Backbone as JSON Lines, residues from 0, in Angstrom:
{"i":0,"aa":"M","n":[-38.75,32.37,160.54],"ca":[-38.24,31.86,161.82],"c":[-39.24,30.83,162.36]}
{"i":1,"aa":"A","n":[-38.88,29.56,162.27],"ca":[-39.81,28.49,162.61],"c":[-40.13,28.44,164.1]}
{"i":2,"aa":"H","n":[-39.14,28.68,164.94],"ca":[-39.33,28.61,166.38],"c":[-38.72,29.87,167.02]}
{"i":3,"aa":"A","n":[-39.31,30.32,168.1],"ca":[-38.8,31.52,168.77],"c":[-39.0,31.4,170.27]}
{"i":4,"aa":"Y","n":[-37.97,31.81,171.01],"ca":[-38.03,31.83,172.47],"c":[-38.09,33.29,172.92]}
{"i":5,"aa":"P","n":[-39.2,33.71,173.55],"ca":[-39.33,35.12,173.95],"c":[-38.46,35.45,175.15]}
{"i":6,"aa":"L","n":[-37.9,36.66,175.14],"ca":[-37.12,37.13,176.29],"c":[-37.08,38.65,176.27]}
{"i":7,"aa":"N","n":[-36.81,39.23,177.44],"ca":[-36.59,40.67,177.55],"c":[-35.1,40.89,177.78]}
{"i":8,"aa":"L","n":[-34.48,41.66,176.91],"ca":[-33.04,41.83,176.94],"c":[-32.67,43.21,177.49]}
{"i":9,"aa":"D","n":[-31.75,43.23,178.45],"ca":[-31.24,44.48,179.0],"c":[-30.23,45.07,178.02]}
{"i":10,"aa":"V","n":[-30.58,46.2,177.42],"ca":[-29.69,46.84,176.44],"c":[-29.06,48.11,176.98]}
{"i":11,"aa":"T","n":[-29.17,48.33,178.29],"ca":[-28.73,49.58,178.88],"c":[-27.29,49.93,178.5]}
{"i":12,"aa":"D","n":[-26.38,49.01,178.74],"ca":[-24.96,49.28,178.49],"c":[-24.39,48.45,177.35]}
{"i":13,"aa":"R","n":[-25.24,47.8,176.61],"ca":[-24.8,46.95,175.51],"c":[-24.65,47.8,174.24]}
{"i":14,"aa":"L","n":[-23.53,47.66,173.55],"ca":[-23.36,48.38,172.29],"c":[-24.24,47.74,171.22]}
{"i":15,"aa":"V","n":[-25.19,48.52,170.71],"ca":[-26.08,48.04,169.66],"c":[-25.69,48.73,168.36]}
{"i":16,"aa":"V","n":[-25.4,47.94,167.34],"ca":[-24.98,48.49,166.05],"c":[-26.08,48.26,165.03]}
{"i":17,"aa":"I","n":[-26.5,49.33,164.38],"ca":[-27.51,49.27,163.33],"c":[-26.85,49.65,162.02]}
{"i":18,"aa":"I","n":[-26.91,48.75,161.05],"ca":[-26.36,49.03,159.73],"c":[-27.51,49.49,158.84]}
{"i":19,"aa":"G","n":[-27.46,50.74,158.42],"ca":[-28.55,51.34,157.64],"c":[-28.99,52.62,158.31]}
{"i":20,"aa":"G","n":[-29.37,53.59,157.5],"ca":[-29.74,54.89,158.06],"c":[-31.08,55.41,157.63]}
{"i":21,"aa":"G","n":[-31.95,54.5,157.16],"ca":[-33.27,54.91,156.68],"c":[-34.33,54.88,157.77]}
{"i":22,"aa":"K","n":[-35.6,54.86,157.35],"ca":[-36.71,54.92,158.29],"c":[-36.76,53.68,159.18]}
{"i":23,"aa":"V","n":[-36.44,52.52,158.61],"ca":[-36.44,51.3,159.42],"c":[-35.39,51.4,160.52]}
{"i":24,"aa":"A","n":[-34.2,51.85,160.16],"ca":[-33.15,52.02,161.15],"c":[-33.56,53.03,162.21]}
{"i":25,"aa":"A","n":[-34.23,54.1,161.78],"ca":[-34.69,55.12,162.74],"c":[-35.67,54.53,163.74]}
{"i":26,"aa":"R","n":[-36.59,53.67,163.27],"ca":[-37.54,53.04,164.19],"c":[-36.83,52.12,165.18]}
{"i":27,"aa":"K","n":[-35.8,51.42,164.7],"ca":[-35.02,50.57,165.6],"c":[-34.36,51.43,166.67]}
{"i":28,"aa":"C","n":[-33.8,52.57,166.26],"ca":[-33.16,53.48,167.22],"c":[-34.15,53.95,168.27]}
{"i":29,"aa":"E","n":[-35.32,54.36,167.83],"ca":[-36.35,54.87,168.75],"c":[-36.74,53.81,169.77]}
{"i":30,"aa":"G","n":[-36.93,52.58,169.3],"ca":[-37.31,51.5,170.21],"c":[-36.21,51.18,171.2]}
{"i":31,"aa":"L","n":[-34.97,51.21,170.76],"ca":[-33.85,50.92,171.65],"c":[-33.67,52.0,172.7]}
{"i":32,"aa":"L","n":[-33.79,53.26,172.3],"ca":[-33.66,54.35,173.26],"c":[-34.79,54.31,174.28]}
{"i":33,"aa":"A","n":[-35.99,53.96,173.83],"ca":[-37.13,53.84,174.75],"c":[-36.9,52.71,175.76]}
{"i":34,"aa":"A","n":[-36.11,51.71,175.36],"ca":[-35.81,50.58,176.25],"c":[-34.62,50.87,177.15]}
{"i":35,"aa":"G","n":[-34.05,52.07,177.06],"ca":[-32.97,52.45,177.94],"c":[-31.57,52.3,177.38]}
{"i":36,"aa":"A","n":[-31.46,51.97,176.09],"ca":[-30.13,51.8,175.49],"c":[-29.37,53.13,175.5]}
{"i":37,"aa":"K","n":[-28.11,53.06,175.89],"ca":[-27.26,54.25,175.95],"c":[-26.15,54.25,174.91]}
{"i":38,"aa":"R","n":[-25.95,53.09,174.28],"ca":[-24.86,52.97,173.3],"c":[-25.42,52.39,172.0]}
{"i":39,"aa":"V","n":[-25.87,53.27,171.13],"ca":[-26.43,52.86,169.84],"c":[-25.59,53.5,168.73]}
{"i":40,"aa":"R","n":[-25.09,52.67,167.86],"ca":[-24.26,53.15,166.75],"c":[-24.98,52.85,165.43]}
{"i":41,"aa":"V","n":[-25.13,53.86,164.58],"ca":[-25.77,53.69,163.28],"c":[-24.72,53.93,162.2]}
{"i":42,"aa":"V","n":[-24.59,52.95,161.31],"ca":[-23.59,53.02,160.24],"c":[-24.31,53.1,158.91]}
{"i":43,"aa":"S","n":[-24.04,54.17,158.16],"ca":[-24.69,54.35,156.86],"c":[-24.01,55.5,156.11]}
{"i":44,"aa":"P","n":[-24.0,55.46,154.77],"ca":[-23.46,56.6,154.02],"c":[-24.32,57.86,154.21]}
{"i":45,"aa":"A","n":[-25.62,57.68,154.5],"ca":[-26.52,58.82,154.7],"c":[-27.55,58.45,155.75]}
{"i":46,"aa":"F","n":[-28.16,59.47,156.37],"ca":[-29.11,59.26,157.46],"c":[-30.38,60.05,157.19]}
{"i":47,"aa":"C","n":[-31.55,59.41,157.43],"ca":[-32.81,60.13,157.28],"c":[-33.03,61.03,158.49]}
{"i":48,"aa":"D","n":[-33.94,61.96,158.35],"ca":[-34.17,62.96,159.4],"c":[-34.67,62.35,160.7]}
{"i":49,"aa":"R","n":[-35.27,61.16,160.62],"ca":[-35.87,60.55,161.81],"c":[-34.87,59.86,162.72]}
{"i":50,"aa":"V","n":[-33.63,59.68,162.25],"ca":[-32.63,59.05,163.11],"c":[-32.39,59.96,164.3]}
{"i":51,"aa":"P","n":[-32.61,59.49,165.54],"ca":[-32.52,60.35,166.72],"c":[-31.13,60.95,166.91]}
{"i":52,"aa":"A","n":[-31.11,62.09,167.54],"ca":[-29.84,62.78,167.78],"c":[-28.99,62.05,168.82]}
{"i":53,"aa":"G","n":[-29.62,61.25,169.67],"ca":[-28.88,60.62,170.77],"c":[-28.13,59.36,170.41]}
{"i":54,"aa":"V","n":[-27.89,59.12,169.13],"ca":[-27.14,57.92,168.74],"c":[-25.84,58.34,168.04]}
{"i":55,"aa":"E","n":[-24.89,57.42,168.06],"ca":[-23.63,57.65,167.37],"c":[-23.82,57.38,165.88]}
{"i":56,"aa":"R","n":[-23.42,58.32,165.05],"ca":[-23.54,58.16,163.6],"c":[-22.16,57.94,162.98]}
{"i":57,"aa":"V","n":[-22.05,56.9,162.19],"ca":[-20.82,56.62,161.46],"c":[-21.16,56.7,159.98]}
{"i":58,"aa":"A","n":[-20.71,57.75,159.32],"ca":[-21.01,57.96,157.9],"c":[-20.03,57.15,157.06]}
{"i":59,"aa":"A","n":[-20.43,55.94,156.7],"ca":[-19.53,55.06,155.96],"c":[-20.32,53.92,155.33]}
{"i":60,"aa":"T","n":[-19.73,53.33,154.32],"ca":[-20.26,52.1,153.76],"c":[-19.88,50.94,154.68]}
{"i":61,"aa":"Y","n":[-20.76,50.0,154.84],"ca":[-20.54,48.93,155.83],"c":[-19.25,48.16,155.57]}
{"i":62,"aa":"E","n":[-18.53,47.92,156.68],"ca":[-17.38,47.02,156.71],"c":[-17.48,46.19,157.99]}
{"i":63,"aa":"P","n":[-16.94,44.97,157.98],"ca":[-17.03,44.12,159.18],"c":[-16.52,44.79,160.45]}
{"i":64,"aa":"K","n":[-15.54,45.69,160.34],"ca":[-14.99,46.35,161.52],"c":[-16.03,47.17,162.28]}
{"i":65,"aa":"H","n":[-17.11,47.53,161.6],"ca":[-18.15,48.32,162.25],"c":[-18.89,47.54,163.33]}
{"i":66,"aa":"L","n":[-18.71,46.22,163.35],"ca":[-19.36,45.38,164.36],"c":[-18.46,45.16,165.58]}
{"i":67,"aa":"D","n":[-17.27,45.74,165.57],"ca":[-16.35,45.55,166.7],"c":[-17.0,46.0,168.0]}
{"i":68,"aa":"G","n":[-16.99,45.12,168.98],"ca":[-17.54,45.43,170.3],"c":[-19.04,45.35,170.41]}
{"i":69,"aa":"A","n":[-19.73,45.0,169.33],"ca":[-21.2,44.97,169.35],"c":[-21.72,43.84,170.22]}
{"i":70,"aa":"G","n":[-22.79,44.14,170.96],"ca":[-23.48,43.12,171.73],"c":[-24.8,42.73,171.1]}
{"i":71,"aa":"L","n":[-25.23,43.49,170.09],"ca":[-26.48,43.24,169.37],"c":[-26.38,43.98,168.05]}
{"i":72,"aa":"V","n":[-26.88,43.37,166.97],"ca":[-26.73,43.96,165.64],"c":[-28.06,43.92,164.89]}
{"i":73,"aa":"F","n":[-28.32,45.0,164.15],"ca":[-29.48,45.06,163.26],"c":[-29.0,45.33,161.84]}
{"i":74,"aa":"A","n":[-29.41,44.48,160.9],"ca":[-29.15,44.69,159.47],"c":[-30.38,45.36,158.89]}
{"i":75,"aa":"A","n":[-30.3,46.66,158.63],"ca":[-31.5,47.43,158.26],"c":[-31.27,48.29,157.02]}
{"i":76,"aa":"T","n":[-30.51,47.77,156.07],"ca":[-30.33,48.5,154.82],"c":[-31.37,48.04,153.8]}
{"i":77,"aa":"N","n":[-31.43,48.74,152.66],"ca":[-32.34,48.33,151.58],"c":[-31.59,47.55,150.51]}
{"i":78,"aa":"V","n":[-30.41,47.05,150.86],"ca":[-29.6,46.27,149.91],"c":[-29.44,44.86,150.47]}
{"i":79,"aa":"P","n":[-30.12,43.87,149.89],"ca":[-30.06,42.51,150.43],"c":[-28.65,41.97,150.59]}
{"i":80,"aa":"A","n":[-27.76,42.27,149.64],"ca":[-26.39,41.75,149.72],"c":[-25.66,42.3,150.95]}
{"i":81,"aa":"V","n":[-25.93,43.56,151.29],"ca":[-25.31,44.14,152.49],"c":[-25.87,43.49,153.74]}
{"i":82,"aa":"N","n":[-27.19,43.31,153.76],"ca":[-27.81,42.64,154.91],"c":[-27.28,41.22,155.06]}
{"i":83,"aa":"D","n":[-27.07,40.53,153.94],"ca":[-26.47,39.2,153.98],"c":[-25.13,39.24,154.7]}
{"i":84,"aa":"A","n":[-24.3,40.22,154.3],"ca":[-22.96,40.33,154.86],"c":[-23.01,40.65,156.36]}
{"i":85,"aa":"V","n":[-23.93,41.53,156.75],"ca":[-24.05,41.9,158.17],"c":[-24.44,40.69,159.0]}
{"i":86,"aa":"V","n":[-25.43,39.93,158.52],"ca":[-25.87,38.73,159.24],"c":[-24.73,37.73,159.34]}
{"i":87,"aa":"R","n":[-24.06,37.5,158.24],"ca":[-22.97,36.52,158.22],"c":[-21.84,36.95,159.18]}
{"i":88,"aa":"D","n":[-21.47,38.22,159.13],"ca":[-20.37,38.7,159.98],"c":[-20.75,38.67,161.46]}
{"i":89,"aa":"A","n":[-21.98,39.05,161.77],"ca":[-22.42,39.04,163.18],"c":[-22.45,37.62,163.72]}
{"i":90,"aa":"Q","n":[-23.01,36.71,162.95],"ca":[-23.12,35.32,163.41],"c":[-21.74,34.67,163.55]}
{"i":91,"aa":"S","n":[-20.79,35.06,162.7],"ca":[-19.44,34.51,162.82],"c":[-18.77,34.96,164.11]}
{"i":92,"aa":"R","n":[-19.23,36.1,164.66],"ca":[-18.7,36.62,165.91],"c":[-19.5,36.14,167.12]}
{"i":93,"aa":"G","n":[-20.57,35.4,166.87],"ca":[-21.42,34.93,167.96],"c":[-22.31,36.01,168.54]}
{"i":94,"aa":"V","n":[-22.64,37.02,167.71],"ca":[-23.48,38.13,168.16],"c":[-24.87,38.0,167.54]}
{"i":95,"aa":"F","n":[-25.92,38.12,168.35],"ca":[-27.29,38.05,167.84],"c":[-27.54,39.18,166.85]}
{"i":96,"aa":"V","n":[-28.18,38.85,165.74],"ca":[-28.44,39.84,164.7],"c":[-29.88,39.72,164.22]}
{"i":97,"aa":"N","n":[-30.5,40.87,163.99],"ca":[-31.85,40.95,163.44],"c":[-31.77,41.46,162.01]}
{"i":98,"aa":"R","n":[-32.48,40.8,161.12],"ca":[-32.52,41.25,159.73],"c":[-33.88,41.87,159.47]}
{"i":99,"aa":"A","n":[-33.88,43.15,159.07],"ca":[-35.13,43.89,158.97],"c":[-35.87,43.66,157.66]}
{"i":100,"aa":"D","n":[-35.18,43.27,156.59],"ca":[-35.9,43.08,155.32],"c":[-36.52,41.7,155.29]}
{"i":101,"aa":"S","n":[-37.32,41.44,154.27],"ca":[-38.11,40.21,154.2],"c":[-37.37,39.07,153.52]}
{"i":102,"aa":"S","n":[-36.14,39.29,153.11],"ca":[-35.4,38.25,152.41],"c":[-35.06,37.11,153.35]}
{"i":103,"aa":"D","n":[-35.2,35.89,152.86],"ca":[-34.83,34.71,153.64],"c":[-33.5,34.14,153.19]}
{"i":104,"aa":"A","n":[-32.77,34.9,152.36],"ca":[-31.51,34.39,151.83],"c":[-30.56,34.03,152.97]}
{"i":105,"aa":"L","n":[-30.49,34.89,153.95],"ca":[-29.68,34.63,155.13],"c":[-30.39,35.26,156.31]}
{"i":106,"aa":"A","n":[-31.15,34.44,157.03],"ca":[-32.01,34.96,158.08],"c":[-31.2,35.35,159.32]}
{"i":107,"aa":"G","n":[-31.76,36.26,160.11],"ca":[-31.13,36.65,161.37],"c":[-31.52,35.7,162.49]}
{"i":108,"aa":"D","n":[-31.14,36.08,163.72],"ca":[-31.36,35.22,164.88],"c":[-32.64,35.54,165.64]}
{"i":109,"aa":"F","n":[-33.17,36.74,165.49],"ca":[-34.35,37.11,166.25],"c":[-35.18,38.12,165.48]}
{"i":110,"aa":"S","n":[-36.45,38.22,165.86],"ca":[-37.34,39.22,165.29],"c":[-37.78,40.16,166.41]}
{"i":111,"aa":"T","n":[-38.27,41.34,166.04],"ca":[-38.76,42.28,167.05],"c":[-40.28,42.31,166.97]}
{"i":112,"aa":"P","n":[-40.98,42.1,168.09],"ca":[-42.44,42.04,168.08],"c":[-43.06,43.44,168.08]}
{"i":113,"aa":"A","n":[-44.37,43.47,167.9],"ca":[-45.12,44.72,168.11],"c":[-45.13,45.0,169.61]}
{"i":114,"aa":"I","n":[-44.91,46.26,169.99],"ca":[-44.7,46.61,171.39],"c":[-45.71,47.65,171.86]}
{"i":115,"aa":"H","n":[-46.24,47.42,173.07],"ca":[-47.01,48.45,173.78],"c":[-46.35,48.64,175.13]}
{"i":116,"aa":"R","n":[-45.85,49.84,175.4],"ca":[-45.18,50.13,176.65],"c":[-46.03,51.12,177.45]}
{"i":117,"aa":"Q","n":[-46.41,50.74,178.67],"ca":[-47.24,51.6,179.52],"c":[-46.75,51.49,180.95]}
{"i":118,"aa":"E","n":[-46.18,52.59,181.44],"ca":[-45.56,52.59,182.76],"c":[-44.53,51.45,182.8]}
{"i":119,"aa":"A","n":[-44.61,50.56,183.78],"ca":[-43.61,49.51,183.89],"c":[-43.99,48.24,183.12]}
{"i":120,"aa":"V","n":[-45.12,48.28,182.43],"ca":[-45.6,47.09,181.73],"c":[-45.22,47.14,180.26]}
{"i":121,"aa":"L","n":[-44.71,46.03,179.78],"ca":[-44.34,45.9,178.38],"c":[-45.09,44.72,177.79]}
{"i":122,"aa":"V","n":[-45.92,45.0,176.8],"ca":[-46.67,43.95,176.11],"c":[-46.09,43.78,174.72]}
{"i":123,"aa":"T","n":[-45.73,42.56,174.37],"ca":[-45.19,42.3,173.04],"c":[-46.03,41.23,172.35]}
{"i":124,"aa":"V","n":[-46.18,41.39,171.04],"ca":[-47.02,40.46,170.27],"c":[-46.3,40.06,168.99]}
{"i":125,"aa":"S","n":[-46.26,38.76,168.76],"ca":[-45.75,38.22,167.5],"c":[-46.86,37.41,166.86]}
{"i":126,"aa":"A","n":[-46.98,37.5,165.54],"ca":[-48.11,36.85,164.88],"c":[-47.67,36.13,163.61]}
{"i":127,"aa":"G","n":[-46.9,35.07,163.79],"ca":[-46.52,34.24,162.65],"c":[-45.71,34.95,161.59]}
{"i":128,"aa":"G","n":[-44.99,35.99,161.98],"ca":[-44.17,36.72,161.02],"c":[-44.86,37.88,160.33]}
{"i":129,"aa":"S","n":[-46.11,38.18,160.72],"ca":[-46.84,39.29,160.11],"c":[-46.82,40.51,161.04]}
{"i":130,"aa":"P","n":[-46.0,41.53,160.74],"ca":[-45.95,42.72,161.59],"c":[-47.28,43.47,161.65]}
{"i":131,"aa":"V","n":[-48.03,43.48,160.54],"ca":[-49.3,44.2,160.5],"c":[-50.32,43.54,161.43]}
{"i":132,"aa":"L","n":[-50.4,42.22,161.38],"ca":[-51.33,41.49,162.24],"c":[-50.91,41.64,163.71]}
{"i":133,"aa":"A","n":[-49.61,41.57,163.97],"ca":[-49.12,41.73,165.34],"c":[-49.49,43.1,165.89]}
{"i":134,"aa":"A","n":[-49.35,44.13,165.06],"ca":[-49.7,45.49,165.5],"c":[-51.19,45.61,165.8]}
{"i":135,"aa":"R","n":[-52.0,44.95,164.98],"ca":[-53.45,45.01,165.21],"c":[-53.82,44.32,166.52]}
{"i":136,"aa":"L","n":[-53.22,43.17,166.77],"ca":[-53.48,42.46,168.02],"c":[-53.01,43.28,169.22]}
{"i":137,"aa":"R","n":[-51.85,43.88,169.1],"ca":[-51.34,44.73,170.18],"c":[-52.31,45.86,170.51]}
{"i":138,"aa":"D","n":[-52.85,46.49,169.47],"ca":[-53.77,47.61,169.68],"c":[-55.09,47.17,170.3]}
{"i":139,"aa":"Q","n":[-55.47,45.91,170.08],"ca":[-56.68,45.39,170.72],"c":[-56.42,45.03,172.18]}
{"i":140,"aa":"I","n":[-55.2,44.6,172.49],"ca":[-54.86,44.19,173.86],"c":[-54.66,45.39,174.77]}
{"i":141,"aa":"A","n":[-54.03,46.44,174.25],"ca":[-53.62,47.58,175.09],"c":[-54.75,48.17,175.93]}
{"i":142,"aa":"P","n":[-55.96,48.4,175.37],"ca":[-57.02,49.0,176.2],"c":[-57.54,48.09,177.3]}
{"i":143,"aa":"L","n":[-57.2,46.8,177.24],"ca":[-57.71,45.85,178.23],"c":[-56.85,45.8,179.49]}
{"i":144,"aa":"L","n":[-55.71,46.48,179.5],"ca":[-54.82,46.42,180.65],"c":[-55.46,47.07,181.87]}
{"i":145,"aa":"D","n":[-55.4,46.38,183.0],"ca":[-56.01,46.84,184.24],"c":[-55.17,47.96,184.86]}
{"i":146,"aa":"R","n":[-55.79,49.11,185.14],"ca":[-55.06,50.25,185.68],"c":[-54.43,49.95,187.04]}
{"i":147,"aa":"D","n":[-55.13,49.18,187.87],"ca":[-54.59,48.86,189.19],"c":[-53.33,47.99,189.07]}
{"i":148,"aa":"L","n":[-53.36,47.05,188.14],"ca":[-52.19,46.2,187.95],"c":[-51.03,46.98,187.34]}
{"i":149,"aa":"L","n":[-51.34,47.94,186.48],"ca":[-50.3,48.81,185.93],"c":[-49.63,49.6,187.06]}
{"i":150,"aa":"M","n":[-50.45,50.08,188.0],"ca":[-49.93,50.84,189.14],"c":[-49.02,49.97,190.0]}
{"i":151,"aa":"M","n":[-49.42,48.71,190.23],"ca":[-48.61,47.81,191.02],"c":[-47.29,47.49,190.29]}
{"i":152,"aa":"A","n":[-47.36,47.3,189.0],"ca":[-46.15,47.02,188.23],"c":[-45.16,48.18,188.35]}
{"i":153,"aa":"D","n":[-45.69,49.41,188.34],"ca":[-44.82,50.57,188.49],"c":[-44.19,50.6,189.88]}
{"i":154,"aa":"A","n":[-44.98,50.25,190.9],"ca":[-44.47,50.22,192.26],"c":[-43.4,49.14,192.45]}
{"i":155,"aa":"M","n":[-43.48,48.08,191.67],"ca":[-42.53,46.99,191.79],"c":[-41.11,47.42,191.46]}
{"i":156,"aa":"R","n":[-40.96,48.52,190.73],"ca":[-39.62,49.03,190.43],"c":[-38.86,49.38,191.7]}
{"i":157,"aa":"Q","n":[-39.6,49.82,192.73],"ca":[-38.99,50.13,194.02],"c":[-39.05,48.93,194.97]}
{"i":158,"aa":"I","n":[-40.15,48.2,194.9],"ca":[-40.37,47.14,195.89],"c":[-39.46,45.94,195.66]}
{"i":159,"aa":"R","n":[-39.37,45.49,194.42],"ca":[-38.6,44.27,194.17],"c":[-37.14,44.39,194.62]}
{"i":160,"aa":"P","n":[-36.41,45.49,194.27],"ca":[-35.03,45.59,194.76],"c":[-34.94,45.58,196.28]}
{"i":161,"aa":"A","n":[-35.91,46.23,196.96],"ca":[-35.89,46.28,198.42],"c":[-36.1,44.9,199.03]}
{"i":162,"aa":"V","n":[-37.04,44.14,198.48],"ca":[-37.3,42.8,198.99],"c":[-36.11,41.89,198.73]}
{"i":163,"aa":"M","n":[-35.52,41.99,197.53],"ca":[-34.38,41.14,197.2],"c":[-33.16,41.46,198.06]}
{"i":164,"aa":"A","n":[-33.05,42.74,198.5],"ca":[-31.89,43.14,199.3],"c":[-32.06,42.85,200.79]}
{"i":165,"aa":"D","n":[-33.25,42.44,201.21],"ca":[-33.52,42.2,202.63],"c":[-32.94,40.83,203.04]}
{"i":166,"aa":"A","n":[-31.8,40.88,203.73],"ca":[-31.1,39.64,204.09],"c":[-31.84,38.82,205.13]}
{"i":167,"aa":"S","n":[-32.83,39.42,205.79],"ca":[-33.57,38.68,206.82],"c":[-34.59,37.72,206.22]}
{"i":168,"aa":"L","n":[-34.86,37.86,204.94],"ca":[-35.87,37.02,204.28],"c":[-35.24,35.81,203.63]}
{"i":169,"aa":"T","n":[-35.92,34.69,203.74],"ca":[-35.49,33.49,203.01],"c":[-36.06,33.55,201.6]}
{"i":170,"aa":"E","n":[-35.56,32.7,200.74],"ca":[-36.05,32.69,199.37],"c":[-37.54,32.32,199.3]}
{"i":171,"aa":"P","n":[-38.01,31.32,200.06],"ca":[-39.45,31.04,200.05],"c":[-40.28,32.22,200.54]}
{"i":172,"aa":"Q","n":[-39.77,32.97,201.54],"ca":[-40.5,34.13,202.04],"c":[-40.59,35.22,200.96]}
{"i":173,"aa":"R","n":[-39.52,35.4,200.22],"ca":[-39.55,36.38,199.12],"c":[-40.6,35.98,198.09]}
{"i":174,"aa":"R","n":[-40.63,34.7,197.75],"ca":[-41.61,34.23,196.78],"c":[-43.02,34.48,197.27]}
{"i":175,"aa":"D","n":[-43.26,34.23,198.55],"ca":[-44.59,34.45,199.13],"c":[-44.98,35.93,199.07]}
{"i":176,"aa":"I","n":[-44.03,36.8,199.34],"ca":[-44.31,38.24,199.29],"c":[-44.66,38.67,197.87]}
{"i":177,"aa":"F","n":[-43.9,38.2,196.92],"ca":[-44.17,38.59,195.53],"c":[-45.53,38.06,195.06]}
{"i":178,"aa":"R","n":[-45.89,36.85,195.52],"ca":[-47.22,36.33,195.18],"c":[-48.3,37.22,195.8]}
{"i":179,"aa":"S","n":[-48.09,37.61,197.06],"ca":[-49.11,38.42,197.75],"c":[-49.24,39.79,197.1]}
{"i":180,"aa":"L","n":[-48.18,40.32,196.53],"ca":[-48.23,41.63,195.89],"c":[-49.08,41.64,194.62]}
{"i":181,"aa":"A","n":[-49.36,40.47,194.09],"ca":[-50.24,40.38,192.92],"c":[-51.7,40.2,193.33]}
{"i":182,"aa":"G","n":[-51.94,40.15,194.64],"ca":[-53.3,39.92,195.13],"c":[-54.08,41.2,195.37]}
{"i":183,"aa":"D","n":[-55.37,41.04,195.59],"ca":[-56.27,42.19,195.75],"c":[-55.94,43.03,196.98]}
{"i":184,"aa":"E","n":[-55.54,42.38,198.09],"ca":[-55.28,43.14,199.31],"c":[-54.13,44.13,199.11]}
{"i":185,"aa":"A","n":[-53.04,43.67,198.52],"ca":[-51.89,44.55,198.29],"c":[-52.26,45.69,197.35]}
{"i":186,"aa":"I","n":[-53.04,45.39,196.33],"ca":[-53.43,46.43,195.37],"c":[-54.3,47.49,196.05]}
{"i":187,"aa":"E","n":[-55.18,47.07,196.94],"ca":[-56.02,48.03,197.67],"c":[-55.17,48.91,198.59]}
{"i":188,"aa":"V","n":[-54.17,48.31,199.23],"ca":[-53.28,49.09,200.09],"c":[-52.56,50.16,199.27]}
{"i":189,"aa":"L","n":[-52.06,49.78,198.1],"ca":[-51.35,50.72,197.25],"c":[-52.28,51.82,196.74]}
{"i":190,"aa":"K","n":[-53.49,51.44,196.36],"ca":[-54.45,52.42,195.83],"c":[-54.8,53.49,196.85]}
{"i":191,"aa":"H","n":[-55.01,53.07,198.09],"ca":[-55.52,54.0,199.11],"c":[-54.43,54.62,199.98]}
{"i":192,"aa":"G","n":[-53.24,53.96,200.05],"ca":[-52.2,54.48,200.94],"c":[-50.9,54.85,200.27]}
{"i":193,"aa":"G","n":[-50.76,54.46,199.01],"ca":[-49.53,54.77,198.3],"c":[-48.4,53.81,198.6]}
{"i":194,"aa":"I","n":[-47.23,54.13,198.04],"ca":[-46.09,53.22,198.13],"c":[-45.6,53.05,199.56]}
{"i":195,"aa":"D","n":[-45.65,54.1,200.39],"ca":[-45.19,53.98,201.77],"c":[-46.05,53.0,202.56]}
{"i":196,"aa":"S","n":[-47.36,53.08,202.36],"ca":[-48.26,52.15,203.05],"c":[-48.02,50.72,202.58]}
{"i":197,"aa":"L","n":[-47.69,50.58,201.31],"ca":[-47.44,49.24,200.79],"c":[-46.16,48.66,201.4]}
{"i":198,"aa":"F","n":[-45.14,49.48,201.58],"ca":[-43.93,49.0,202.24],"c":[-44.23,48.57,203.68]}
{"i":199,"aa":"E","n":[-45.08,49.31,204.38],"ca":[-45.48,48.93,205.74],"c":[-46.22,47.6,205.72]}
{"i":200,"aa":"W","n":[-47.09,47.44,204.75],"ca":[-47.85,46.19,204.62],"c":[-46.91,45.02,204.35]}
{"i":201,"aa":"I","n":[-45.9,45.24,203.51],"ca":[-44.92,44.18,203.22],"c":[-44.15,43.81,204.49]}
{"i":202,"aa":"A","n":[-43.81,44.82,205.3],"ca":[-43.09,44.55,206.55],"c":[-43.92,43.67,207.47]}
{"i":203,"aa":"L","n":[-45.22,43.92,207.53],"ca":[-46.11,43.08,208.34],"c":[-46.17,41.67,207.8]}
{"i":204,"aa":"Q","n":[-46.23,41.55,206.46],"ca":[-46.25,40.22,205.85],"c":[-44.95,39.48,206.15]}
{"i":205,"aa":"S","n":[-43.83,40.19,206.09],"ca":[-42.53,39.56,206.36],"c":[-42.44,39.1,207.8]}
{"i":206,"aa":"H","n":[-42.95,39.93,208.72],"ca":[-42.92,39.57,210.14],"c":[-43.78,38.34,210.41]}
{"i":207,"aa":"A","n":[-44.94,38.31,209.77],"ca":[-45.84,37.16,209.95],"c":[-45.21,35.9,209.38]}
{"i":208,"aa":"A","n":[-44.52,36.04,208.26],"ca":[-43.91,34.88,207.61],"c":[-42.75,34.32,208.43]}
{"i":209,"aa":"S","n":[-42.06,35.19,209.18],"ca":[-40.91,34.73,209.96],"c":[-41.28,34.24,211.34]}
{"i":210,"aa":"R","n":[-42.55,34.46,211.76],"ca":[-43.01,34.04,213.09],"c":[-43.14,32.52,213.12]}
{"i":211,"aa":"P","n":[-42.56,31.82,214.09],"ca":[-42.65,30.35,214.14],"c":[-44.08,29.89,214.37]}
{"i":212,"aa":"T","n":[-44.44,28.79,213.75],"ca":[-45.77,28.2,213.94],"c":[-45.8,27.44,215.26]}
{"i":213,"aa":"K","n":[-47.0,27.04,215.69],"ca":[-47.14,26.28,216.93],"c":[-46.33,24.99,216.88]}
{"i":214,"aa":"T","n":[-46.34,24.37,215.73],"ca":[-45.6,23.12,215.58],"c":[-44.11,23.36,215.78]}
{"i":215,"aa":"E","n":[-43.6,24.46,215.19],"ca":[-42.19,24.78,215.33],"c":[-41.85,25.12,216.76]}
{"i":216,"aa":"Q","n":[-42.8,25.77,217.5],"ca":[-42.54,26.17,218.86],"c":[-42.44,24.96,219.79]}
{"i":217,"aa":"T","n":[-43.14,23.91,219.45],"ca":[-43.1,22.7,220.27],"c":[-41.96,21.79,219.83]}
């Protein structure tokens, strides 16, 4: 894959179809479930023990109909010709497909990076197509994550929806609040007072932001 555009994809309600039932497919299932996926379908004549119980299993040899309704597809068999067919069928339907084997005969649309997930923070690493190197870099980065920033990221799960839903705030005011939440003062408030104190601090920031300046008053 010569060029890649990174993104975080919401897979919560998207039907994800994995063709293959081996260890690679099992790892894909585990990663998808950890990301909140609720609709994962695995198609294979047989399944290894590691395939999670929380996925739909279809015991069958691959056919194009198995991609019906799919929003994301993984070709994860050990048969290159089958993976070729999965990629071709998915792309003909306009569905993004990942090819797990190393064959370049018919490449997929995206690759999956090495992942470190800690609280609300997700760190992903890609290293020129080398999964081993990406994993090593990920493991070196993970211990460097700042605990205070991790705590703030976790708090943002509650704060961001509340700020976005506040109709009294303008878009520039929201941007200013989010910038301030990445600053030392907000982090200290959260550390010593918890989420409730941080909401109070945000309310003060919002009130100050909406107060007219002297120039506006004149």
